[in-house]
MDAnalysis code that builds the backbone (N, CA, C; Angstrom):
import MDAnalysis as mda
import numpy as np

u = mda.Universe.empty(675, n_residues=225, atom_resindex=np.repeat(np.arange(225), 3), trajectory=True)
u.add_TopologyAttr("name", ["N", "CA", "C"] * 225)
u.add_TopologyAttr("resid", np.arange(1, 226))
u.add_TopologyAttr("resname", ["MET", "PRO", "ALA", "HIS", "ALA", "THR", "LYS", "ALA", "ASP", "ALA", "ALA", "TYR", "VAL", "THR", "LEU", "ARG", "ALA", "ALA", "ILE", "LEU", "ASP", "GLY", "ARG", "LEU", "TYR", "PRO", "GLY", "GLU", "ARG", "VAL", "THR", "LEU", "ALA", "GLY", "LEU", "ALA", "ALA", "ASP", "LEU", "GLY", "MET", "SER", "PRO", "MET", "PRO", "VAL", "ARG", "ASP", "ALA", "LEU", "LYS", "ARG", "LEU", "SER", "GLY", "GLU", "GLY", "LEU", "VAL", "VAL", "LEU", "THR", "PRO", "HIS", "THR", "ASP", "THR", "VAL", "ILE", "ALA", "PRO", "PHE", "ASP", "VAL", "VAL", "ASP", "VAL", "GLU", "GLN", "ILE", "PHE", "VAL", "LEU", "ARG", "ALA", "ASN", "LEU", "GLU", "SER", "LEU", "ALA", "ALA", "ARG", "LEU", "ALA", "ALA", "LYS", "SER", "VAL", "THR", "PRO", "ASP", "LEU", "LEU", "GLY", "GLU", "LEU", "TRP", "THR", "LEU", "HIS", "ALA", "GLY", "MET", "LYS", "GLU", "GLN", "MET", "GLU", "ARG", "GLU", "ASP", "TYR", "GLU", "ALA", "PHE", "ALA", "GLN", "ASN", "ASN", "ARG", "ARG", "PHE", "HIS", "ASP", "ALA", "ILE", "PHE", "GLU", "ALA", "ALA", "SER", "ASN", "PRO", "TYR", "LEU", "ARG", "ARG", "THR", "LEU", "GLY", "GLU", "VAL", "TRP", "THR", "LEU", "SER", "TYR", "ARG", "PHE", "ARG", "ALA", "GLY", "TYR", "ARG", "ILE", "ILE", "PRO", "GLY", "ARG", "ALA", "ALA", "ALA", "ALA", "TYR", "GLN", "GLU", "HIS", "HIS", "GLN", "ILE", "VAL", "LEU", "ALA", "LEU", "SER", "GLU", "ASN", "ASP", "GLU", "VAL", "ALA", "ALA", "GLU", "ALA", "ALA", "MET", "LYS", "ASN", "HIS", "VAL", "ALA", "SER", "ALA", "GLY", "ALA", "GLU", "LEU", "VAL", "GLU", "LEU", "ILE", "GLN", "SER", "GLY", "ASP", "VAL", "ALA", "TRP", "PRO", "ILE", "GLY", "SER", "ALA", "GLN"])
u.atoms.positions = np.array([
    [-55.614, -12.048, -47.754],
    [-56.570, -11.481, -47.165],
    [-57.347, -12.157, -45.841],
    [-57.813, -11.639, -44.807],
    [-58.266, -12.813, -44.015],
    [-59.576, -13.579, -44.087],
    [-59.800, -14.814, -43.294],
    [-60.765, -15.532, -43.969],
    [-61.608, -15.175, -43.840],
    [-62.249, -14.588, -42.840],
    [-63.467, -13.457, -42.457],
    [-63.910, -13.076, -43.768],
    [-63.189, -12.312, -44.250],
    [-63.135, -11.309, -45.601],
    [-63.714, -12.261, -46.772],
    [-62.942, -13.315, -46.833],
    [-63.084, -13.879, -47.763],
    [-64.264, -14.880, -48.027],
    [-64.925, -15.530, -46.799],
    [-66.428, -15.748, -46.247],
    [-67.348, -14.688, -46.684],
    [-66.993, -13.905, -46.210],
    [-67.854, -12.439, -46.712],
    [-67.897, -12.251, -47.950],
    [-67.099, -12.295, -48.917],
    [-67.231, -11.987, -50.300],
    [-67.729, -13.552, -50.959],
    [-67.919, -14.677, -50.737],
    [-68.514, -15.797, -50.911],
    [-69.717, -15.593, -50.609],
    [-69.780, -15.529, -49.406],
    [-71.392, -15.407, -49.186],
    [-72.318, -14.248, -49.994],
    [-71.713, -12.940, -49.716],
    [-72.023, -11.775, -50.712],
    [-72.779, -12.480, -52.504],
    [-71.290, -12.840, -53.236],
    [-71.827, -13.499, -54.380],
    [-72.746, -14.520, -54.743],
    [-72.737, -15.571, -54.062],
    [-73.789, -16.505, -53.840],
    [-75.080, -16.123, -53.209],
    [-75.373, -15.048, -52.343],
    [-76.594, -14.344, -52.496],
    [-76.970, -13.380, -53.435],
    [-76.446, -12.970, -53.990],
    [-76.173, -11.737, -54.392],
    [-77.083, -12.839, -56.066],
    [-76.150, -13.563, -56.400],
    [-76.449, -14.818, -57.466],
    [-78.217, -15.484, -57.299],
    [-78.523, -15.446, -56.089],
    [-79.905, -16.332, -55.991],
    [-80.691, -15.103, -55.846],
    [-80.653, -14.021, -55.463],
    [-81.701, -13.201, -55.755],
    [-81.306, -12.192, -57.092],
    [-81.033, -12.493, -57.604],
    [-80.950, -12.167, -59.377],
    [-81.787, -13.082, -59.948],
    [-81.207, -13.995, -59.773],
    [-81.826, -15.277, -61.047],
    [-83.462, -15.746, -60.130],
    [-83.603, -15.159, -59.192],
    [-85.527, -15.391, -58.380],
    [-85.011, -16.405, -57.829],
    [-84.029, -17.360, -57.286],
    [-83.886, -18.023, -56.283],
    [-84.242, -17.832, -54.677],
    [-84.140, -16.667, -54.838],
    [-84.580, -16.115, -53.627],
    [-85.265, -14.941, -54.281],
    [-86.823, -15.170, -54.362],
    [-87.834, -14.372, -54.891],
    [-88.326, -13.140, -53.998],
    [-88.501, -12.090, -54.398],
    [-88.918, -11.000, -54.427],
    [-89.619, -11.079, -53.238],
    [-89.958, -10.063, -52.221],
    [-90.704, -10.173, -50.864],
    [-90.526, -11.182, -49.833],
    [-89.611, -12.384, -50.067],
    [-89.381, -13.262, -49.451],
    [-88.488, -12.971, -48.342],
    [-89.228, -13.852, -47.210],
    [-88.165, -13.250, -45.713],
    [-87.160, -14.360, -45.549],
    [-85.951, -14.176, -44.935],
    [-84.297, -15.034, -44.735],
    [-84.628, -14.742, -43.051],
    [-83.457, -15.701, -42.550],
    [-82.974, -15.506, -41.543],
    [-81.337, -15.584, -41.488],
    [-81.146, -14.794, -40.732],
    [-79.463, -14.854, -40.763],
    [-79.099, -16.379, -40.421],
    [-79.718, -16.795, -39.541],
    [-79.238, -18.140, -39.429],
    [-79.609, -19.261, -40.595],
    [-80.481, -19.169, -41.017],
    [-80.971, -20.306, -41.722],
    [-80.155, -19.683, -43.031],
    [-79.635, -18.658, -43.492],
    [-79.060, -18.423, -44.280],
    [-77.577, -18.835, -43.993],
    [-77.069, -18.809, -43.011],
    [-75.935, -19.370, -42.658],
    [-75.735, -20.800, -42.948],
    [-76.677, -21.280, -42.002],
    [-76.271, -23.141, -42.246],
    [-76.786, -23.461, -43.905],
    [-77.503, -22.566, -44.369],
    [-77.130, -23.477, -46.017],
    [-76.137, -22.872, -46.742],
    [-75.277, -21.831, -46.707],
    [-74.134, -21.638, -47.057],
    [-73.005, -22.191, -45.888],
    [-73.210, -23.029, -45.147],
    [-72.096, -23.673, -44.341],
    [-71.218, -22.797, -43.264],
    [-72.247, -21.476, -43.123],
    [-70.860, -20.657, -42.557],
    [-71.466, -20.303, -41.130],
    [-70.914, -19.136, -40.546],
    [-70.908, -18.606, -39.224],
    [-72.140, -17.880, -39.798],
    [-72.560, -16.988, -38.732],
    [-73.308, -16.022, -39.446],
    [-72.748, -14.771, -39.641],
    [-71.222, -14.223, -38.814],
    [-70.510, -13.272, -39.215],
    [-70.600, -12.589, -40.397],
    [-69.955, -13.511, -41.384],
    [-69.608, -13.212, -42.787],
    [-70.996, -13.218, -43.597],
    [-72.122, -13.695, -43.634],
    [-73.415, -13.604, -43.614],
    [-73.742, -12.705, -43.666],
    [-73.644, -12.384, -42.631],
    [-74.243, -10.757, -42.141],
    [-73.515, -9.756, -42.918],
    [-72.268, -9.313, -43.073],
    [-71.649, -8.460, -43.387],
    [-72.084, -8.929, -45.622],
    [-72.584, -9.873, -45.585],
    [-72.602, -10.111, -47.069],
    [-74.025, -9.367, -47.152],
    [-74.915, -9.337, -46.210],
    [-76.187, -8.974, -46.325],
    [-76.166, -7.035, -46.643],
    [-75.299, -7.074, -45.546],
    [-75.257, -5.298, -45.246],
    [-75.027, -4.858, -47.121],
    [-73.947, -5.504, -47.659],
    [-73.477, -5.180, -49.127],
    [-74.577, -5.330, -49.756],
    [-75.546, -6.004, -49.825],
    [-76.686, -6.455, -50.408],
    [-77.404, -5.295, -50.676],
    [-77.700, -4.969, -49.114],
    [-78.524, -3.974, -48.670],
    [-78.575, -2.521, -49.195],
    [-77.143, -2.350, -49.596],
    [-76.371, -0.997, -49.727],
    [-77.156, -1.003, -51.845],
    [-77.114, -2.258, -52.233],
    [-77.645, -2.084, -53.221],
    [-78.709, -2.232, -53.769],
    [-79.793, -1.884, -52.787],
    [-80.996, -2.185, -52.583],
    [-81.715, -3.597, -53.126],
    [-81.226, -4.844, -52.876],
    [-81.415, -6.097, -52.839],
    [-82.415, -6.783, -52.342],
    [-81.814, -5.949, -50.789],
    [-82.387, -6.708, -49.658],
    [-82.871, -5.895, -48.624],
    [-83.860, -5.873, -47.561],
    [-84.577, -4.926, -47.174],
    [-83.663, -5.294, -45.344],
    [-83.261, -4.655, -44.999],
    [-82.313, -4.951, -43.210],
    [-83.234, -4.132, -42.162],
    [-83.818, -5.235, -41.431],
    [-84.696, -4.093, -40.474],
    [-84.072, -5.030, -38.908],
    [-83.612, -3.906, -38.293],
    [-82.902, -4.151, -36.775],
    [-83.861, -5.608, -36.179],
    [-83.381, -6.749, -35.753],
    [-83.790, -7.931, -34.614],
    [-85.309, -8.376, -35.720],
    [-85.263, -8.219, -36.597],
    [-86.040, -8.944, -37.188],
    [-85.568, -9.857, -38.654],
    [-86.490, -10.467, -39.226],
    [-86.200, -11.504, -40.648],
    [-85.472, -10.243, -41.792],
    [-84.637, -10.897, -42.356],
    [-84.259, -9.875, -43.452],
    [-85.216, -9.700, -45.029],
    [-85.467, -9.495, -45.317],
    [-86.668, -9.149, -46.686],
    [-85.933, -9.000, -48.276],
    [-86.113, -10.055, -49.121],
    [-85.380, -9.551, -50.383],
    [-86.610, -8.898, -50.473],
    [-85.761, -7.782, -51.526],
    [-86.292, -6.451, -52.133],
    [-87.723, -6.672, -52.918],
    [-88.538, -6.519, -52.337],
    [-90.079, -6.936, -53.310],
    [-89.647, -5.708, -54.658],
    [-90.477, -6.067, -55.768],
    [-91.095, -5.448, -56.638],
    [-91.665, -4.488, -56.728],
    [-91.045, -2.934, -56.748],
    [-91.793, -1.616, -56.515],
    [-91.839, -0.928, -57.832],
    [-93.022, -0.853, -57.648],
    [-93.469, 0.320, -58.883],
    [-92.530, 1.225, -59.341],
    [-92.285, 2.115, -58.319],
    [-91.232, 3.673, -58.354],
    [-90.105, 2.630, -58.798],
    [-89.577, 2.285, -58.041],
    [-88.163, 1.452, -58.459],
    [-88.400, 0.852, -59.822],
    [-89.267, 0.059, -60.525],
    [-89.336, -0.326, -61.451],
    [-89.256, 0.933, -62.571],
    [-90.068, 1.776, -62.262],
    [-90.120, 3.127, -63.108],
    [-89.301, 3.793, -63.258],
    [-88.573, 3.835, -62.154],
    [-87.426, 4.679, -62.132],
    [-86.069, 4.328, -63.249],
    [-85.726, 2.982, -63.389],
    [-84.865, 2.157, -63.464],
    [-85.094, 1.816, -65.106],
    [-86.347, 1.865, -65.408],
    [-86.462, 1.518, -66.607],
    [-86.780, 2.800, -67.691],
    [-86.747, 4.185, -66.724],
    [-86.617, 5.304, -67.659],
    [-85.134, 5.515, -67.864],
    [-84.450, 5.213, -66.958],
    [-83.153, 5.387, -67.005],
    [-82.297, 4.266, -68.143],
    [-82.761, 3.197, -68.125],
    [-82.861, 2.096, -69.264],
    [-83.162, 2.099, -70.354],
    [-84.446, 2.754, -70.650],
    [-84.819, 3.296, -72.202],
    [-84.316, 4.718, -72.372],
    [-83.752, 5.734, -71.745],
    [-82.996, 6.725, -72.250],
    [-81.495, 6.205, -72.649],
    [-80.810, 5.651, -71.469],
    [-79.002, 5.171, -71.799],
    [-79.271, 4.186, -73.189],
    [-80.281, 3.195, -73.175],
    [-80.316, 2.230, -74.418],
    [-80.490, 2.560, -75.549],
    [-81.547, 3.974, -75.434],
    [-81.586, 4.410, -76.888],
    [-80.450, 5.118, -77.334],
    [-79.845, 5.365, -76.737],
    [-78.433, 6.838, -76.642],
    [-77.630, 5.130, -77.548],
    [-77.292, 4.288, -76.637],
    [-76.250, 3.282, -77.065],
    [-76.784, 2.599, -78.495],
    [-78.032, 2.632, -78.504],
    [-78.578, 2.245, -79.878],
    [-78.205, 3.345, -81.083],
    [-78.227, 4.314, -80.877],
    [-78.018, 5.229, -81.897],
    [-76.567, 5.723, -82.022],
    [-75.991, 5.408, -80.849],
    [-74.267, 5.225, -81.066],
    [-73.648, 4.535, -81.951],
    [-74.464, 2.777, -81.575],
    [-74.067, 1.710, -82.350],
    [-74.359, 1.954, -83.997],
    [-75.472, 2.697, -84.347],
    [-75.731, 2.415, -85.598],
    [-74.191, 3.198, -86.594],
    [-73.854, 3.788, -85.652],
    [-72.948, 4.919, -86.653],
    [-71.885, 3.737, -87.319],
    [-71.400, 2.569, -86.537],
    [-70.631, 2.145, -87.014],
    [-70.749, 1.029, -86.614],
    [-72.004, 0.012, -87.530],
    [-72.188, -1.040, -87.455],
    [-71.326, -1.805, -88.387],
    [-71.173, -2.995, -87.840],
    [-69.892, -4.085, -88.666],
    [-70.986, -5.226, -89.240],
    [-70.600, -5.929, -89.887],
    [-71.190, -7.683, -90.119],
    [-70.776, -8.214, -89.369],
    [-70.242, -8.129, -88.409],
    [-69.741, -9.567, -87.213],
    [-70.755, -8.810, -86.364],
    [-70.988, -7.503, -85.969],
    [-72.114, -6.931, -85.227],
    [-73.673, -7.481, -85.699],
    [-73.818, -7.211, -86.683],
    [-75.009, -7.909, -87.329],
    [-75.641, -9.289, -87.155],
    [-74.187, -9.976, -87.474],
    [-74.282, -11.414, -87.360],
    [-74.318, -12.201, -86.100],
    [-73.799, -11.527, -85.107],
    [-74.130, -12.101, -83.866],
    [-75.261, -11.119, -83.542],
    [-76.045, -10.696, -83.435],
    [-77.307, -10.169, -83.642],
    [-78.729, -10.550, -83.967],
    [-78.300, -11.138, -85.242],
    [-79.273, -12.131, -86.021],
    [-79.561, -13.666, -85.194],
    [-78.050, -13.951, -84.962],
    [-77.757, -15.306, -84.431],
    [-78.725, -15.479, -83.080],
    [-78.358, -14.329, -82.354],
    [-78.962, -14.230, -80.972],
    [-80.607, -14.004, -81.234],
    [-80.767, -13.338, -82.288],
    [-82.377, -13.128, -82.436],
    [-83.312, -14.671, -82.742],
    [-82.201, -15.357, -83.617],
    [-82.618, -16.713, -83.952],
    [-82.991, -17.679, -82.880],
    [-81.854, -17.527, -81.936],
    [-82.041, -18.420, -80.819],
    [-83.103, -17.885, -80.005],
    [-83.362, -17.088, -79.601],
    [-84.602, -16.058, -78.841],
    [-85.651, -16.917, -79.097],
    [-86.088, -16.840, -80.661],
    [-87.382, -17.312, -81.510],
    [-87.263, -18.626, -81.132],
    [-86.246, -19.821, -80.862],
    [-86.586, -20.984, -80.505],
    [-86.856, -21.240, -79.126],
    [-85.677, -20.490, -78.543],
    [-86.123, -20.428, -76.750],
    [-87.643, -20.218, -76.841],
    [-88.251, -19.030, -76.705],
    [-89.466, -18.590, -76.650],
    [-90.420, -19.713, -77.452],
    [-90.307, -20.318, -78.225],
    [-91.254, -21.580, -78.716],
    [-91.490, -22.965, -78.030],
    [-89.930, -22.950, -76.895],
    [-90.200, -23.968, -75.935],
    [-90.086, -23.371, -74.624],
    [-90.573, -22.430, -74.125],
    [-90.187, -22.039, -73.544],
    [-89.274, -22.044, -72.279],
    [-88.274, -21.816, -72.738],
    [-87.145, -22.098, -72.113],
    [-86.929, -20.525, -71.660],
    [-87.631, -19.729, -70.674],
    [-86.883, -18.440, -70.460],
    [-86.414, -17.866, -70.090],
    [-85.045, -19.138, -69.433],
    [-84.282, -18.769, -68.598],
    [-82.903, -18.788, -69.812],
    [-83.256, -19.028, -70.902],
    [-81.980, -19.003, -71.699],
    [-82.522, -17.339, -72.680],
    [-83.776, -17.636, -73.103],
    [-84.514, -16.280, -73.604],
    [-83.717, -14.805, -72.620],
    [-83.838, -15.172, -71.524],
    [-82.876, -14.118, -70.843],
    [-81.611, -13.692, -70.871],
    [-80.917, -14.798, -71.168],
    [-79.588, -15.069, -70.884],
    [-79.183, -14.534, -72.700],
    [-79.893, -14.806, -73.562],
    [-79.327, -14.101, -74.978],
    [-80.143, -12.840, -75.006],
    [-80.903, -12.381, -74.383],
    [-81.810, -11.341, -74.351],
    [-80.228, -10.351, -74.281],
    [-79.625, -10.800, -72.967],
    [-78.503, -9.911, -72.204],
    [-77.387, -9.998, -73.257],
    [-77.406, -10.782, -73.741],
    [-75.922, -10.935, -74.719],
    [-76.095, -9.912, -76.032],
    [-77.839, -9.786, -76.721],
    [-78.132, -8.799, -77.315],
    [-77.950, -7.662, -77.102],
    [-78.125, -7.457, -76.038],
    [-77.975, -5.646, -75.574],
    [-76.720, -5.351, -75.366],
    [-76.065, -6.364, -74.669],
    [-74.611, -6.096, -74.367],
    [-73.861, -6.151, -75.759],
    [-74.355, -6.692, -76.564],
    [-73.691, -6.514, -78.032],
    [-73.859, -5.082, -78.580],
    [-74.707, -4.412, -78.384],
    [-75.137, -3.147, -78.786],
    [-74.608, -1.709, -77.936],
    [-74.613, -2.455, -76.563],
    [-73.512, -1.839, -75.668],
    [-72.215, -0.925, -75.818],
    [-71.681, -2.264, -76.224],
    [-70.480, -2.494, -76.705],
    [-70.429, -1.668, -78.114],
    [-70.766, -2.200, -78.956],
    [-70.850, -1.425, -80.160],
    [-71.428, 0.058, -80.174],
    [-71.548, 0.208, -78.957],
    [-71.529, 2.053, -78.901],
    [-69.846, 2.569, -78.550],
    [-69.349, 1.747, -78.280],
    [-67.681, 2.243, -78.039],
    [-67.905, 3.335, -76.913],
    [-68.735, 3.856, -76.072],
    [-69.038, 4.631, -75.087],
    [-68.776, 3.709, -73.775],
    [-67.315, 3.771, -73.106],
    [-66.798, 2.834, -71.981],
    [-67.815, 3.773, -70.859],
    [-68.018, 4.624, -70.696],
    [-68.970, 5.713, -69.643],
    [-70.174, 5.279, -69.535],
    [-70.558, 5.239, -70.978],
    [-71.882, 4.529, -71.000],
    [-72.233, 3.211, -71.018],
    [-71.233, 2.493, -71.035],
    [-71.263, 0.961, -71.351],
    [-71.011, 0.525, -69.208],
    [-70.160, 1.305, -68.740],
    [-70.058, 1.180, -67.326],
    [-71.536, 1.527, -66.518],
    [-71.978, 2.497, -67.355],
    [-73.221, 3.034, -66.386],
    [-74.435, 2.002, -66.761],
    [-74.455, 1.601, -67.838],
    [-75.481, 0.416, -68.026],
    [-75.327, -0.858, -67.769],
    [-74.121, -1.250, -67.583],
    [-73.685, -1.978, -66.440],
    [-74.399, -2.130, -65.033],
    [-74.371, -1.158, -64.553],
    [-75.147, -0.728, -63.482],
    [-76.060, -0.890, -63.179],
    [-77.171, -0.306, -64.107],
    [-78.370, -0.171, -64.231],
    [-78.994, -1.565, -64.662],
    [-78.509, -2.197, -65.169],
    [-78.795, -3.833, -65.770],
    [-78.962, -4.674, -64.635],
    [-77.543, -4.227, -63.681],
    [-77.716, -5.387, -62.508],
    [-78.959, -4.869, -61.362],
    [-79.012, -3.775, -61.923],
    [-80.172, -3.547, -60.305],
    [-82.067, -4.161, -61.564],
    [-81.723, -3.851, -62.620],
    [-82.597, -4.856, -63.075],
    [-83.271, -6.130, -63.754],
    [-82.075, -6.763, -63.548],
    [-81.675, -8.178, -64.143],
    [-82.813, -8.835, -63.693],
    [-82.963, -8.713, -62.137],
    [-84.011, -9.739, -61.699],
    [-85.772, -9.495, -61.880],
    [-85.833, -8.580, -62.943],
    [-87.138, -8.192, -63.630],
    [-87.733, -9.537, -64.965],
    [-86.317, -9.617, -65.267],
    [-86.369, -10.942, -66.415],
    [-88.056, -11.697, -65.897],
    [-88.006, -11.691, -64.794],
    [-89.206, -12.911, -64.217],
    [-90.297, -12.266, -65.361],
    [-90.045, -11.056, -66.308],
    [-91.223, -10.742, -66.601],
    [-91.403, -11.683, -68.274],
    [-90.579, -11.967, -68.330],
    [-90.657, -13.084, -69.936],
    [-91.844, -14.242, -69.369],
    [-91.652, -14.835, -68.386],
    [-92.336, -15.975, -67.938],
    [-93.629, -15.522, -67.221],
    [-93.745, -14.453, -66.386],
    [-94.773, -14.068, -65.763],
    [-95.980, -12.972, -66.662],
    [-95.591, -12.254, -67.632],
    [-96.009, -11.614, -68.650],
    [-96.409, -12.035, -69.685],
    [-97.949, -12.172, -70.030],
    [-98.477, -12.645, -71.280],
    [-97.808, -12.130, -72.646],
    [-97.056, -12.789, -73.494],
    [-97.035, -12.197, -74.642],
    [-95.606, -11.262, -74.573],
    [-94.984, -11.000, -73.666],
    [-93.774, -10.362, -73.596],
    [-92.692, -10.767, -73.973],
    [-92.569, -11.669, -73.955],
    [-91.195, -12.294, -75.033],
    [-91.365, -12.571, -76.543],
    [-93.148, -12.443, -76.658],
    [-93.369, -12.574, -78.457],
    [-92.889, -11.177, -78.549],
    [-93.192, -10.085, -77.690],
    [-92.744, -8.427, -77.989],
    [-91.520, -8.375, -78.251],
    [-90.866, -8.968, -77.407],
    [-89.485, -8.723, -77.283],
    [-88.823, -9.151, -78.300],
    [-89.535, -10.260, -78.737],
    [-88.757, -10.894, -80.066],
    [-88.952, -9.816, -81.536],
    [-90.287, -9.528, -81.393],
    [-90.454, -8.199, -82.764],
    [-90.004, -6.994, -82.630],
    [-89.452, -6.442, -81.515],
    [-88.881, -5.145, -80.955],
    [-87.502, -5.021, -80.931],
    [-86.572, -6.614, -80.568],
    [-85.696, -6.842, -81.584],
    [-84.975, -6.548, -82.561],
    [-86.400, -7.321, -83.519],
    [-86.144, -7.077, -85.078],
    [-86.205, -6.149, -85.987],
    [-86.653, -5.238, -84.723],
    [-86.968, -3.428, -85.387],
    [-85.438, -3.137, -85.148],
    [-85.082, -3.605, -84.058],
    [-83.541, -2.739, -83.575],
    [-82.805, -3.038, -84.840],
    [-82.360, -4.548, -84.804],
    [-81.613, -4.974, -86.089],
    [-82.252, -4.604, -87.235],
    [-83.028, -4.022, -87.467],
    [-83.442, -3.668, -89.194],
    [-82.538, -2.238, -89.136],
    [-82.982, -1.795, -88.302],
    [-82.864, -0.240, -88.015],
    [-80.745, 0.008, -88.246],
    [-80.276, -1.231, -87.221],
    [-78.730, -0.785, -87.306],
    [-78.671, -1.275, -88.327],
    [-79.203, -2.219, -88.843],
    [-78.604, -2.931, -90.925],
    [-78.575, -2.034, -91.619],
    [-79.349, -0.565, -91.127],
    [-79.322, 0.336, -92.115],
    [-78.750, 1.762, -91.676],
    [-78.266, 1.614, -90.909],
    [-77.499, 2.394, -89.960],
    [-78.154, 3.825, -90.048],
    [-79.287, 3.141, -89.426],
    [-80.465, 4.596, -89.612],
    [-80.268, 5.003, -87.956],
    [-79.797, 6.170, -87.582],
    [-79.495, 6.262, -85.622],
    [-81.073, 6.383, -85.301],
    [-81.909, 7.160, -86.258],
    [-82.925, 7.741, -85.536],
    [-83.953, 6.336, -85.394],
    [-83.644, 5.760, -86.493],
    [-84.875, 4.462, -86.091],
    [-84.268, 3.627, -85.128],
    [-82.933, 3.496, -84.850],
    [-82.614, 2.640, -83.843],
    [-82.584, 2.860, -82.635],
    [-82.680, 4.229, -82.349],
    [-82.665, 5.040, -81.253],
    [-84.129, 5.145, -81.049],
    [-84.962, 5.054, -81.729],
    [-86.487, 5.299, -81.155],
    [-87.144, 3.593, -80.844],
    [-86.631, 2.692, -81.818],
    [-86.718, 1.270, -81.768],
    [-86.759, 0.936, -80.295],
    [-85.283, 1.122, -79.814],
    [-84.566, 0.427, -78.581],
    [-85.756, 1.271, -77.397],
    [-85.980, 2.609, -77.527],
    [-86.959, 2.719, -76.581],
    [-87.935, 2.584, -76.306],
    [-88.790, 2.038, -77.325],
    [-89.640, 1.719, -77.289],
    [-89.992, 0.150, -76.683],
    [-88.720, -0.663, -77.232],
    [-88.458, -1.923, -76.360],
    [-88.330, -1.768, -75.252],
    [-87.722, -1.079, -74.690],
    [-87.414, -0.925, -73.276],
    [-88.596, -0.337, -71.972],
    [-89.101, 0.568, -73.002],
    [-90.398, 1.517, -71.852],
    [-91.412, 0.285, -72.310],
    [-91.817, -0.321, -73.509],
    [-92.804, -1.004, -73.365],
    [-92.350, -2.387, -72.127],
    [-91.702, -2.771, -72.005],
    [-91.002, -4.110, -70.849],
    [-91.489, -3.324, -69.879],
    [-91.177, -2.160, -69.698],
    [-90.983, -1.233, -67.825],
    [-92.447, -1.338, -67.777],
    [-93.228, -0.489, -68.721],
    [-94.602, -0.369, -68.545],
    [-95.385, -1.507, -68.136],
    [-95.234, -2.444, -68.895],
    [-95.847, -4.137, -68.818],
    [-95.555, -4.609, -67.437],
    [-94.347, -4.548, -67.025],
    [-93.686, -5.118, -65.787],
    [-94.953, -4.136, -64.622],
    [-94.693, -2.875, -64.529],
    [-95.865, -2.128, -64.003],
    [-97.085, -2.092, -63.632],
    [-97.516, -2.644, -64.572],
    [-99.090, -3.090, -64.995],
    [-99.063, -4.426, -64.294],
    [-98.494, -5.419, -64.146],
    [-98.368, -6.390, -63.727],
    [-98.190, -6.614, -61.871],
    [-97.240, -5.516, -61.706],
    [-97.357, -5.423, -60.044],
    [-98.614, -4.575, -59.545],
    [-98.620, -3.806, -60.292],
    [-99.753, -3.081, -59.925],
    [-101.309, -3.930, -59.587],
    [-101.164, -4.921, -60.427],
    [-102.599, -5.715, -60.581],
    [-102.795, -6.629, -59.557],
    [-101.349, -6.631, -58.869],
    [-101.196, -7.665, -57.849],
    [-101.464, -9.346, -57.910],
    [-101.321, -9.715, -59.573],
    [-101.193, -11.095, -59.804],
    [-100.197, -11.851, -59.895],
    [-99.329, -11.065, -59.018],
    [-97.850, -11.936, -59.319],
    [-97.849, -13.058, -57.891],
    [-97.604, -14.289, -58.392],
    [-97.677, -15.295, -57.076],
    [-96.371, -15.687, -57.109],
    [-95.390, -15.869, -55.799],
    [-94.259, -16.096, -55.603],
    [-94.031, -17.591, -54.872],
    [-92.951, -18.422, -55.240],
    [-91.998, -18.426, -56.347],
    [-92.918, -18.627, -57.297],
    [-92.099, -18.337, -58.645],
    [-92.774, -18.843, -59.925],
    [-91.838, -19.829, -60.332],
    [-91.179, -20.283, -59.783],
    [-89.659, -20.925, -60.443],
    [-88.392, -20.424, -60.541],
    [-87.729, -21.482, -60.807],
    [-86.402, -20.972, -61.059],
    [-85.981, -20.393, -62.271],
    [-86.546, -20.577, -63.295],
    [-86.419, -20.256, -64.774],
    [-87.440, -19.295, -65.130],
    [-86.664, -18.262, -65.230],
    [-87.629, -16.868, -65.247],
    [-87.409, -16.078, -66.426],
])
């Protein structure tokens, strides 16, 4: 592989991670020269990385001006969370058909960990456990096409996990909503599992939209989101 391509890939991976975990925050203006200096690279591979990130909707490129990290847009949030609510509720329904003791054990363990993380306000760890919780259900749905699609949708929504830190009560609400999901799965109740998951995702999306519309988000809010 040419050295340029290798550096462009490295720049893409590094910058993408920084956007998704909030180190580069929504609406932040960055320069090609500044990013290249931070990464210790020439501008060319960084420019290629930014073009890839633009294609994923993570940055906004405008000729001859600074690059902007894609802001939280209400329409984007609404559309992404509609997809998540419908796809994830389907995954929960499918998972309820074939729940195993191992799955339930994993979900209850993650659930208990999230309670501890919530109490000590470790929202970064809370978000990571939240992702593992949902991933376990997606895997249990045993539909690789659905799993792949959900992976793409989660990539788009991952940076919205800032909600755990900036929306009062969202972490506590998520904890309770997860409890209802696991109870439904433990009873192999497909209808209840589907409804509980749809309510969980839709509630998170609605609260994030309300926060964005309020204009009360002050960036940056810190790396632990």
